[in-house]
BALO-79578 format. One line per field, with one value per atom (N, C-alpha, C, O, CB): residue number from 1; residue in one letter; atom name; x, y, z. Coordinates in pm, 1 decimal, decimal comma. Each point is the difference from the previous one (the first is absolute). Last residue first. Glycine has a CB too. Layout:
<sites>
num NUM / ...
residu A / ...
atome CA / ...
east X / ...
north Y / ...
up Z / ...
</sites>
This chain:
<sites>
num 88 / 88 / 88 / 88 / 88 / 87 / 87 / 87 / 87 / 87 / 86 / 86 / 86 / 86 / 86 / 85 / 85 / 85 / 85 / 85 / 84 / 84 / 84 / 84 / 84 / 83 / 83 / 83 / 83 / 83 / 82 / 82 / 82 / 82 / 82 / 81 / 81 / 81 / 81 / 81 / 80 / 80 / 80 / 80 / 80 / 79 / 79 / 79 / 79 / 79 / 78 / 78 / 78 / 78 / 78 / 77 / 77 / 77 / 77 / 77 / 76 / 76 / 76 / 76 / 76 / 75 / 75 / 75 / 75 / 75 / 74 / 74 / 74 / 74 / 74 / 73 / 73 / 73 / 73 / 73 / 72 / 72 / 72 / 72 / 72 / 71 / 71 / 71 / 71 / 71 / 70 / 70 / 70 / 70 / 70 / 69 / 69 / 69 / 69 / 69 / 68 / 68 / 68 / 68 / 68 / 67 / 67 / 67 / 67 / 67 / 66 / 66 / 66 / 66 / 66 / 65 / 65 / 65 / 65 / 65 / 64 / 64 / 64 / 64 / 64 / 63 / 63 / 63 / 63 / 63 / 62 / 62 / 62 / 62 / 62 / 61 / 61 / 61 / 61 / 61 / 60 / 60 / 60 / 60 / 60 / 59 / 59 / 59 / 59 / 59 / 58 / 58 / 58 / 58 / 58 / 57 / 57 / 57 / 57 / 57 / 56 / 56 / 56 / 56 / 56 / 55 / 55 / 55 / 55 / 55 / 54 / 54 / 54 / 54 / 54 / 53 / 53 / 53 / 53 / 53 / 52 / 52 / 52 / 52 / 52 / 51 / 51 / 51 / 51 / 51 / 50 / 50 / 50 / 50 / 50 / 49 / 49 / 49 / 49 / 49 / 48 / 48 / 48 / 48 / 48 / 47 / 47 / 47 / 47 / 47 / 46 / 46 / 46 / 46 / 46 / 45 / 45 / 45 / 45 / 45 / 44 / 44 / 44 / 44 / 44 / 43 / 43 / 43 / 43 / 43 / 42 / 42 / 42 / 42 / 42 / 41 / 41 / 41 / 41 / 41 / 40 / 40 / 40 / 40 / 40 / 39 / 39 / 39 / 39 / 39 / 38 / 38 / 38 / 38 / 38 / 37 / 37 / 37 / 37 / 37 / 36 / 36 / 36 / 36 / 36 / 35 / 35 / 35 / 35 / 35 / 34 / 34 / 34 / 34 / 34 / 33 / 33 / 33 / 33 / 33 / 32 / 32 / 32 / 32 / 32 / 31 / 31 / 31 / 31 / 31 / 30 / 30 / 30 / 30 / 30 / 29 / 29 / 29 / 29 / 29 / 28 / 28 / 28 / 28 / 28 / 27 / 27 / 27 / 27 / 27 / 26 / 26 / 26 / 26 / 26 / 25 / 25 / 25 / 25 / 25 / 24 / 24 / 24 / 24 / 24 / 23 / 23 / 23 / 23 / 23 / 22 / 22 / 22 / 22 / 22 / 21 / 21 / 21 / 21 / 21 / 20 / 20 / 20 / 20 / 20 / 19 / 19 / 19 / 19 / 19 / 18 / 18 / 18 / 18 / 18 / 17 / 17 / 17 / 17 / 17 / 16 / 16 / 16 / 16 / 16 / 15 / 15 / 15 / 15 / 15 / 14 / 14 / 14 / 14 / 14 / 13 / 13 / 13 / 13 / 13 / 12 / 12 / 12 / 12 / 12 / 11 / 11 / 11 / 11 / 11 / 10 / 10 / 10 / 10 / 10 / 9 / 9 / 9 / 9 / 9 / 8 / 8 / 8 / 8 / 8 / 7 / 7 / 7 / 7 / 7 / 6 / 6 / 6 / 6 / 6 / 5 / 5 / 5 / 5 / 5 / 4 / 4 / 4 / 4 / 4 / 3 / 3 / 3 / 3 / 3 / 2 / 2 / 2 / 2 / 2 / 1 / 1 / 1 / 1 / 1
residu X / X / X / X / X / X / X / X / X / X / X / X / X / X / X / X / X / X / X / X / X / X / X / X / X / X / X / X / X / X / X / X / X / X / X / X / X / X / X / X / X / X / X / X / X / X / X / X / X / X / X / X / X / X / X / X / X / X / X / X / X / X / X / X / X / X / X / X / X / X / X / X / X / X / X / X / X / X / X / X / X / X / X / X / X / X / X / X / X / X / X / X / X / X / X / X / X / X / X / X / X / X / X / X / X / X / X / X / X / X / X / X / X / X / X / X / X / X / X / X / X / X / X / X / X / X / X / X / X / X / X / X / X / X / X / X / X / X / X / X / X / X / X / X / X / X / X / X / X / X / X / X / X / X / X / X / X / X / X / X / X / X / X / X / X / X / X / X / X / X / X / X / X / X / X / X / X / X / X / X / X / X / X / X / X / X / X / X / X / X / X / X / X / X / X / X / X / X / X / X / X / X / X / X / X / X / X / X / X / X / X / X / X / X / X / X / X / X / X / X / X / X / X / X / X / X / X / X / X / X / X / X / X / X / X / X / X / X / X / X / X / X / X / X / X / X / X / X / X / X / X / X / X / X / X / X / X / X / X / X / X / X / X / X / X / X / X / X / X / X / X / X / X / X / X / X / X / X / X / X / X / X / X / X / X / X / X / X / X / X / X / X / X / X / X / X / X / X / X / X / X / X / X / X / X / X / X / X / X / X / X / X / X / X / X / X / X / X / X / X / X / X / X / X / X / X / X / X / X / X / X / X / X / X / X / X / X / X / X / X / X / X / X / X / X / X / X / X / X / X / X / X / X / X / X / X / X / X / X / X / X / X / X / X / X / X / X / X / X / X / X / X / X / X / X / X / X / X / X / X / X / X / X / X / X / X / X / X / X / X / X / X / X / X / X / X / X / X / X / X / X / X / X / X / X / X / X / X / X / X / X / X / X / X / X / X / X / X / X / X / X / X / X / X / X / X / X / X / X / X / X / X / X / X / X / X / X / X / X / X
atome N / CA / C / O / CB / N / CA / C / O / CB / N / CA / C / O / CB / N / CA / C / O / CB / N / CA / C / O / CB / N / CA / C / O / CB / N / CA / C / O / CB / N / CA / C / O / CB / N / CA / C / O / CB / N / CA / C / O / CB / N / CA / C / O / CB / N / CA / C / O / CB / N / CA / C / O / CB / N / CA / C / O / CB / N / CA / C / O / CB / N / CA / C / O / CB / N / CA / C / O / CB / N / CA / C / O / CB / N / CA / C / O / CB / N / CA / C / O / CB / N / CA / C / O / CB / N / CA / C / O / CB / N / CA / C / O / CB / N / CA / C / O / CB / N / CA / C / O / CB / N / CA / C / O / CB / N / CA / C / O / CB / N / CA / C / O / CB / N / CA / C / O / CB / N / CA / C / O / CB / N / CA / C / O / CB / N / CA / C / O / CB / N / CA / C / O / CB / N / CA / C / O / CB / N / CA / C / O / CB / N / CA / C / O / CB / N / CA / C / O / CB / N / CA / C / O / CB / N / CA / C / O / CB / N / CA / C / O / CB / N / CA / C / O / CB / N / CA / C / O / CB / N / CA / C / O / CB / N / CA / C / O / CB / N / CA / C / O / CB / N / CA / C / O / CB / N / CA / C / O / CB / N / CA / C / O / CB / N / CA / C / O / CB / N / CA / C / O / CB / N / CA / C / O / CB / N / CA / C / O / CB / N / CA / C / O / CB / N / CA / C / O / CB / N / CA / C / O / CB / N / CA / C / O / CB / N / CA / C / O / CB / N / CA / C / O / CB / N / CA / C / O / CB / N / CA / C / O / CB / N / CA / C / O / CB / N / CA / C / O / CB / N / CA / C / O / CB / N / CA / C / O / CB / N / CA / C / O / CB / N / CA / C / O / CB / N / CA / C / O / CB / N / CA / C / O / CB / N / CA / C / O / CB / N / CA / C / O / CB / N / CA / C / O / CB / N / CA / C / O / CB / N / CA / C / O / CB / N / CA / C / O / CB / N / CA / C / O / CB / N / CA / C / O / CB / N / CA / C / O / CB / N / CA / C / O / CB / N / CA / C / O / CB / N / CA / C / O / CB / N / CA / C / O / CB / N / CA / C / O / CB / N / CA / C / O / CB / N / CA / C / O / CB / N / CA / C / O / CB / N / CA / C / O / CB / N / CA / C / O / CB / N / CA / C / O / CB
east 467,4 / -36,6 / 33,8 / -24,4 / 58,4 / -129,7 / 57,8 / -45,3 / -112,0 / 115,7 / 32,8 / -89,0 / 73,3 / 85,6 / -285,3 / 456,2 / -45,1 / -102,1 / 5,2 / 216,6 / 117,1 / -122,5 / -40,1 / -4,1 / -73,2 / 590,5 / -111,6 / -121,1 / 14,3 / 146,8 / 404,0 / -125,1 / -110,3 / 2,7 / 69,1 / 439,4 / -40,5 / -123,4 / 7,9 / 230,6 / -26,2 / -51,1 / -42,9 / -73,5 / 223,1 / 60,7 / -142,8 / -59,9 / -121,9 / 159,0 / 384,4 / -24,4 / -148,9 / -72,8 / 269,6 / -6,3 / 116,4 / -17,5 / 91,8 / 47,0 / -489,9 / 42,8 / 113,9 / 0,7 / -71,0 / -310,2 / 129,7 / 47,8 / -5,5 / 62,4 / -586,2 / 113,3 / 126,6 / -3,6 / -148,9 / -428,2 / 127,5 / 113,6 / -2,2 / -101,3 / -442,6 / 105,6 / 132,1 / 40,2 / -177,3 / -385,3 / 111,8 / 99,2 / 8,4 / -39,9 / -525,2 / 116,5 / 103,1 / -33,6 / -108,3 / -206,5 / 9,1 / 123,1 / 95,4 / -212,0 / -25,3 / -88,3 / -6,3 / -99,5 / -33,7 / 325,2 / -19,1 / -102,3 / -97,8 / 154,9 / 190,3 / -61,9 / -13,3 / 35,9 / 58,4 / 98,1 / -94,3 / -80,7 / -113,1 / 267,6 / 174,5 / -63,9 / -109,0 / -99,7 / 312,6 / 75,8 / -119,7 / -69,3 / -120,0 / 225,2 / 318,0 / -114,2 / -129,6 / -106,4 / 263,4 / 249,5 / -25,9 / -124,0 / -82,8 / 328,5 / -93,8 / -54,9 / -34,5 / -104,0 / 238,3 / 84,7 / -138,4 / -62,3 / -112,5 / 167,4 / 401,1 / -78,4 / -147,9 / -86,4 / 284,8 / 98,7 / -5,8 / -84,1 / -81,5 / 306,6 / -147,6 / -84,6 / -14,0 / -109,5 / 178,1 / 232,5 / -137,9 / -96,7 / -102,0 / 172,5 / 395,3 / -44,6 / -143,1 / -67,6 / 218,6 / 66,5 / 123,0 / -31,9 / 81,8 / 41,0 / -469,1 / 54,1 / 129,2 / 33,3 / -262,7 / -213,4 / 131,3 / 36,9 / -52,1 / 120,6 / -511,4 / 40,8 / 129,4 / 4,9 / -245,7 / -114,2 / 113,2 / 40,9 / 3,6 / 74,1 / -531,6 / 75,8 / 107,0 / -22,2 / -179,0 / -154,0 / 137,9 / 86,4 / 113,8 / -197,1 / -396,7 / 28,8 / 139,6 / 27,9 / -182,4 / 4,9 / -114,4 / 28,8 / -38,1 / -113,2 / 477,0 / -10,9 / -116,4 / 13,7 / 91,8 / 212,1 / -144,8 / -30,2 / -9,3 / -43,2 / 529,6 / -71,4 / -148,3 / -38,0 / 242,7 / 284,7 / -137,1 / -77,2 / -9,0 / 19,8 / 542,5 / -108,9 / -131,2 / -10,9 / 163,3 / 397,5 / -122,5 / -108,3 / -10,9 / 74,0 / 352,9 / 45,5 / -116,9 / 12,5 / 167,9 / -46,7 / -92,9 / 61,6 / 73,6 / -171,7 / 299,9 / -71,1 / -97,4 / -73,7 / 98,4 / 95,5 / 76,8 / -85,5 / -115,6 / 252,2 / -204,6 / -48,7 / 83,9 / 26,2 / -257,4 / 282,6 / 66,9 / -42,6 / 67,5 / -52,8 / -211,1 / 139,2 / 76,8 / 98,5 / -105,6 / -440,4 / 4,5 / 143,5 / 34,2 / -258,0 / 148,3 / -31,9 / 10,4 / 53,1 / -205,0 / 200,2 / 113,0 / -19,9 / 92,2 / -51,8 / -403,9 / 122,1 / 117,1 / 61,7 / -136,9 / -404,8 / 52,2 / 135,2 / 54,3 / -288,7 / -14,4 / -19,1 / 63,8 / 33,7 / -245,6 / 205,9 / 90,1 / -9,7 / 100,0 / -121,8 / -276,4 / 138,6 / 95,3 / 87,5 / -146,6 / -395,1 / 21,6 / 145,4 / 62,6 / -303,7 / 114,7 / -5,5 / 29,6 / 79,1 / -246,7 / 124,0 / 126,2 / 4,7 / 103,3 / -89,4 / -415,3 / 103,6 / 135,8 / 74,8 / -202,5 / -226,9 / -19,2 / 104,8 / 53,1 / -300,6 / 243,5 / 42,0 / -13,8 / 87,5 / -155,9 / -94,9 / 146,5 / 50,4 / 95,4 / -95,0 / -463,9 / 48,3 / 152,4 / 56,1 / -254,9 / -6,7 / -27,1 / 50,6 / 55,7 / -257,5 / 224,0 / 98,0 / -19,3 / 98,0 / -87,9 / -323,1 / 131,2 / 105,5 / 82,5 / -147,2 / -369,0 / 1,4 / 136,4 / 50,7 / -295,7 / 185,9 / -5,8 / 4,9 / 73,4 / -206,2 / 111,3 / 129,7 / 2,1 / 100,6 / -66,2 / -325,1 / -24,3 / 130,6 / 51,9 / -290,9 / 224,5 / -64,2 / -19,3 / -7,1 / -106,0 / 294,6 / 90,0 / -58,3 / 74,4 / 11,8 / -336,9 / 122,5 / 96,6 / 73,4 / -101,7 / -371,8 / -21,2 / 124,7 / 24,5 / -266,5 / 159,6 / 84,3 / -12,1 / 76,6 / -98,5 / -33,5 / -73,4 / 91,7 / 102,9 / -251,0 / 237,8 / 18,4 / -77,4 / -13,7 / 241,4 / -380,3 / 91,7 / 3,0 / -103,0 / 59,3
north -1372,1 / 102,0 / 137,4 / 98,7 / -260,7 / -403,4 / 130,5 / 101,6 / -7,4 / -49,7 / -453,9 / 91,1 / 129,2 / 45,1 / -144,4 / -378,0 / 111,9 / 81,1 / 5,1 / 3,1 / -493,8 / 67,3 / 107,8 / -24,1 / -186,8 / 18,0 / 7,8 / 63,0 / 96,0 / -77,5 / -222,1 / 44,4 / -0,1 / -76,7 / -14,1 / -67,5 / 115,2 / 61,0 / 102,3 / -57,7 / -393,8 / -57,5 / 109,5 / -26,3 / -173,0 / 295,1 / -31,2 / -65,2 / -3,3 / -20,5 / 339,5 / -97,9 / -34,8 / 50,6 / 38,7 / 240,7 / -87,2 / -106,3 / -78,1 / 267,9 / 127,1 / -52,3 / -100,1 / -103,7 / 318,5 / -131,8 / 57,3 / -66,8 / -122,4 / 170,7 / 19,7 / -91,9 / 76,7 / 95,8 / -285,1 / 212,4 / 71,3 / -100,7 / -94,9 / 293,7 / -172,4 / -95,2 / 73,4 / 33,5 / -236,9 / 393,0 / -7,9 / -102,9 / -25,8 / 267,3 / -63,3 / -73,4 / -7,2 / -17,0 / -116,8 / 545,9 / -136,6 / -65,3 / 67,8 / -5,0 / 410,1 / -92,2 / -139,5 / -70,7 / 267,7 / 139,9 / 30,3 / -96,6 / -37,0 / 280,4 / -206,1 / -112,8 / 25,9 / -85,4 / -67,1 / 470,1 / -72,4 / -104,5 / -31,2 / 69,2 / 233,5 / 96,8 / -66,1 / 63,5 / 68,1 / -388,6 / 54,8 / 105,5 / 22,1 / -68,8 / -154,1 / -91,0 / 61,5 / -16,6 / -178,1 / 433,7 / -15,7 / -86,0 / 31,9 / -8,1 / 26,5 / 126,5 / -10,8 / 49,1 / 76,5 / -494,8 / 14,4 / 127,5 / -3,2 / -124,2 / 54,2 / -94,6 / 11,1 / -4,9 / -152,2 / 410,6 / 50,9 / -90,8 / 48,1 / 56,5 / -246,5 / 118,6 / 57,3 / 38,7 / 9,0 / -402,3 / -48,6 / 118,1 / -8,5 / -190,8 / 293,3 / -43,9 / -53,5 / 19,4 / 151,3 / -25,5 / -30,9 / -49,7 / -66,2 / 239,2 / -254,3 / 108,4 / -43,2 / -118,5 / 207,3 / -242,3 / -13,1 / 123,0 / 109,5 / -258,3 / -154,3 / 136,1 / -9,0 / -66,4 / 152,5 / -405,7 / 8,8 / 145,4 / 75,7 / -305,8 / -103,7 / 124,5 / 1,6 / -45,2 / 164,5 / -453,6 / -28,7 / 124,5 / -6,3 / -188,5 / 112,4 / 64,7 / -33,3 / 14,8 / 168,5 / -370,2 / -15,0 / 56,9 / -59,1 / 70,7 / 27,3 / -129,2 / -15,1 / -70,8 / -19,3 / 492,4 / -16,4 / -128,0 / 4,5 / 252,2 / -74,2 / -68,7 / -5,4 / -36,4 / -101,5 / 408,9 / -20,6 / -58,0 / 61,5 / 131,5 / -175,0 / 0,9 / -22,2 / -89,3 / 3,4 / 259,7 / -61,7 / 14,2 / 103,2 / -52,0 / 85,3 / -78,4 / -77,8 / -118,0 / 286,4 / 146,7 / -107,2 / -86,1 / -94,7 / 93,9 / 383,9 / 29,8 / -106,8 / 20,8 / 212,4 / -246,6 / 78,5 / 30,9 / 40,3 / 58,8 / -535,9 / 136,2 / 70,3 / -54,9 / -17,0 / -394,1 / 94,5 / 144,7 / 92,5 / -274,6 / -192,2 / 13,4 / 100,5 / 57,7 / -293,4 / 112,4 / 86,7 / 25,0 / 111,7 / -198,1 / -218,6 / 136,8 / 97,5 / 110,0 / -201,6 / -364,5 / 47,3 / 144,4 / 81,3 / -315,4 / 22,2 / 19,2 / 57,7 / 97,2 / -287,2 / 48,6 / 133,4 / 27,7 / 109,6 / -31,9 / -492,0 / 29,3 / 132,6 / 19,2 / -149,5 / -5,6 / -86,3 / 28,3 / -7,4 / -168,3 / 407,0 / 39,8 / -82,8 / 55,6 / 12,4 / -184,0 / 125,3 / 43,9 / 42,5 / 24,3 / -443,0 / -28,2 / 125,7 / -2,8 / -179,4 / 224,0 / -65,2 / -28,0 / 19,9 / -122,8 / 269,3 / 102,0 / -55,6 / 64,3 / 50,1 / -414,6 / 81,5 / 111,3 / 29,7 / -81,0 / -215,2 / -79,1 / 79,2 / -5,6 / -202,6 / 402,5 / -7,1 / -76,2 / 43,3 / -34,2 / 1,5 / 134,5 / 0,1 / 55,6 / 46,2 / -492,4 / 17,2 / 135,8 / 10,7 / -160,5 / 61,5 / -79,8 / 11,9 / 6,3 / -164,4 / 372,8 / 63,0 / -77,2 / 60,3 / 25,8 / -267,7 / 121,1 / 67,3 / 44,2 / -11,7 / -397,5 / -45,5 / 118,8 / -2,3 / -199,5 / 280,3 / -54,3 / -42,1 / 18,1 / -94,6 / 462,8 / -129,7 / -54,0 / 53,7 / 12,5 / 363,7 / -91,7 / -140,1 / -95,7 / 290,9 / 165,5 / -24,3 / -103,9 / -79,4 / 313,5 / -92,9 / -61,5 / -32,6 / -98,6 / 224,8 / 115,1 / -144,0 / -71,0 / -115,6 / 158,5 / 445,4 / -76,1 / -150,9 / -74,5 / 262,1 / 266,5 / -117,3 / -87,1 / -46,7 / 53,5 / 526,2 / -125,3 / -114,6 / -6,0 / 84,6 / 441,3 / -91,5 / -131,8 / -47,7 / 156,3
up -1006,2 / 96,5 / -49,9 / 69,4 / 111,8 / -325,8 / -35,3 / 102,7 / 50,5 / -297,5 / 397,5 / -71,7 / -33,6 / 76,1 / 41,0 / -87,3 / 82,5 / -78,2 / -122,9 / 245,1 / -127,7 / -48,1 / 100,5 / 120,6 / -241,6 / 15,2 / 95,0 / -68,0 / -75,7 / 269,9 / -242,8 / -61,7 / 105,0 / 96,3 / -321,7 / 142,1 / 81,0 / -63,3 / -68,1 / 143,2 / -292,0 / 125,1 / 97,9 / 95,2 / -127,9 / -393,0 / -8,5 / 124,6 / 16,7 / -256,7 / 104,6 / 105,9 / 4,9 / 85,3 / 47,2 / -433,0 / 15,6 / 109,0 / 24,8 / -102,8 / -20,4 / -129,8 / 16,8 / -66,3 / -43,1 / 481,1 / -35,5 / -128,4 / -12,2 / 256,4 / -95,7 / -6,3 / -35,5 / -77,1 / 9,7 / 192,3 / -0,9 / 3,6 / 78,3 / 37,7 / -249,4 / 34,8 / -15,4 / -111,4 / 36,5 / 187,6 / -92,6 / 52,1 / 120,1 / -190,5 / 136,3 / 46,6 / -110,8 / -117,2 / 275,3 / -111,7 / -51,0 / 60,7 / 38,3 / -255,3 / 265,7 / 73,2 / -61,8 / 16,3 / 52,1 / -402,2 / 140,8 / 59,6 / -64,9 / 24,3 / -416,9 / 70,1 / 149,9 / 81,0 / -254,0 / -146,2 / -84,3 / 76,9 / -37,3 / -152,4 / 401,3 / -88,6 / -83,6 / -34,4 / 26,9 / 289,3 / 64,5 / -84,2 / 16,0 / 201,7 / -345,4 / -16,8 / 53,4 / -59,6 / 77,3 / 36,4 / -142,8 / -23,0 / -85,3 / 37,9 / 488,4 / -51,1 / -148,0 / -44,0 / 214,1 / 32,7 / 44,2 / -55,5 / -49,8 / 258,0 / -281,0 / -80,6 / 37,0 / -87,6 / 71,5 / 273,4 / -137,3 / -88,5 / -78,7 / 109,1 / 414,5 / -4,5 / -139,8 / -40,7 / 272,1 / -148,4 / 3,9 / -10,2 / -68,3 / 208,5 / -359,1 / 132,3 / -10,9 / -101,1 / 215,9 / -497,2 / 73,5 / 140,0 / 63,9 / -196,4 / -277,0 / 79,4 / 64,9 / 3,1 / 37,1 / -420,0 / 62,3 / 80,3 / -21,4 / -164,0 / -20,6 / 31,7 / 79,4 / 103,5 / -102,9 / -341,4 / 91,2 / 16,2 / -97,1 / 30,3 / -109,1 / -4,2 / 109,4 / 112,4 / -206,3 / -11,6 / -37,7 / -7,1 / -46,5 / -78,4 / 259,6 / -127,8 / -51,7 / -119,0 / 184,4 / 347,0 / -89,8 / -138,8 / -101,1 / 299,3 / 171,0 / -68,1 / -97,8 / -99,7 / 298,3 / -34,6 / 12,5 / -79,0 / -122,7 / 146,4 / 212,8 / -107,9 / 33,8 / 111,2 / -167,4 / 179,9 / 47,9 / -117,4 / -106,2 / 277,2 / -46,4 / -96,7 / 73,8 / 83,9 / -267,3 / 277,3 / 50,8 / -106,8 / -66,3 / 308,7 / -369,4 / 114,2 / 57,3 / 33,0 / 17,6 / -492,0 / 37,0 / 109,4 / -27,5 / -205,1 / -16,0 / 123,9 / 45,2 / 96,4 / -156,7 / -441,8 / 95,1 / 122,3 / -12,3 / -175,0 / -126,9 / 22,6 / 105,3 / 107,1 / -170,0 / -69,4 / -89,8 / 24,0 / -45,2 / -122,5 / 397,1 / 43,4 / -85,0 / 46,0 / 34,0 / -195,3 / 117,5 / 44,5 / 38,6 / 31,5 / -422,2 / -43,4 / 116,9 / -14,8 / -163,5 / 272,3 / -79,2 / -44,4 / 5,9 / -82,9 / 315,5 / 80,1 / -80,6 / 43,6 / 98,3 / -245,0 / -31,3 / 65,2 / -14,1 / -7,5 / 75,2 / -142,1 / -40,6 / -116,8 / 124,2 / 449,1 / -76,7 / -150,0 / -71,3 / 248,9 / 111,5 / 22,7 / -86,0 / -66,4 / 300,6 / -234,2 / -72,4 / 14,8 / -97,2 / 133,9 / 209,1 / -144,1 / -81,8 / -94,3 / 137,6 / 426,3 / -38,1 / -149,7 / -63,9 / 291,8 / -52,8 / 5,6 / -41,1 / -73,7 / 254,5 / -133,2 / -120,1 / -5,5 / -107,0 / 109,5 / 382,4 / -116,3 / -129,7 / -86,4 / 207,2 / 278,3 / 0,3 / -121,9 / -64,7 / 315,7 / -182,6 / -32,4 / -10,9 / -94,5 / 212,3 / 35,0 / -143,0 / -47,3 / -109,2 / 127,4 / 441,6 / -72,3 / -151,2 / -74,3 / 268,3 / 86,6 / 13,0 / -79,3 / -68,6 / 295,9 / -198,4 / -84,6 / 3,3 / -103,0 / 145,6 / 244,4 / -139,5 / -95,4 / -98,8 / 169,3 / 400,8 / -42,0 / -147,0 / -68,6 / 302,3 / 16,8 / -63,7 / -58,2 / -97,8 / 44,9 / 265,4 / 93,9 / -55,6 / 77,1 / 19,6 / -358,8 / 112,3 / 94,7 / 57,6 / -77,1 / -353,8 / -51,9 / 114,5 / -7,0 / -210,4 / 299,7 / -12,4 / -51,3 / 34,6 / -76,0 / 109,9 / 92,2 / -16,6 / 61,2 / 96,3 / -489,6 / 45,7 / 85,1 / -48,9 / -156,3 / 166,2 / -74,8 / 65,7 / 122,1 / -196,9 / 107,1 / 65,2 / -77,1 / -47,7 / 272,4
</sites>
């Protein structure tokens, strides 16, 4: 099970979100060019991005490598629609 401290600790959660945003902004143009990239699951520590047409698809791609880790999910065309969630 993913470490819940990121959700319970506001400072840790905000740092996680900021890192996720940084990775997204650095890769945004490249991600927008990928076919089927509607939602991106970002693993902020490694900077790895996993795309899908849905949140579920992006999660499945990320969970193969990062099960039980928190991911930063964001819509490619709407970066304000973002949320940290553990991979499932």
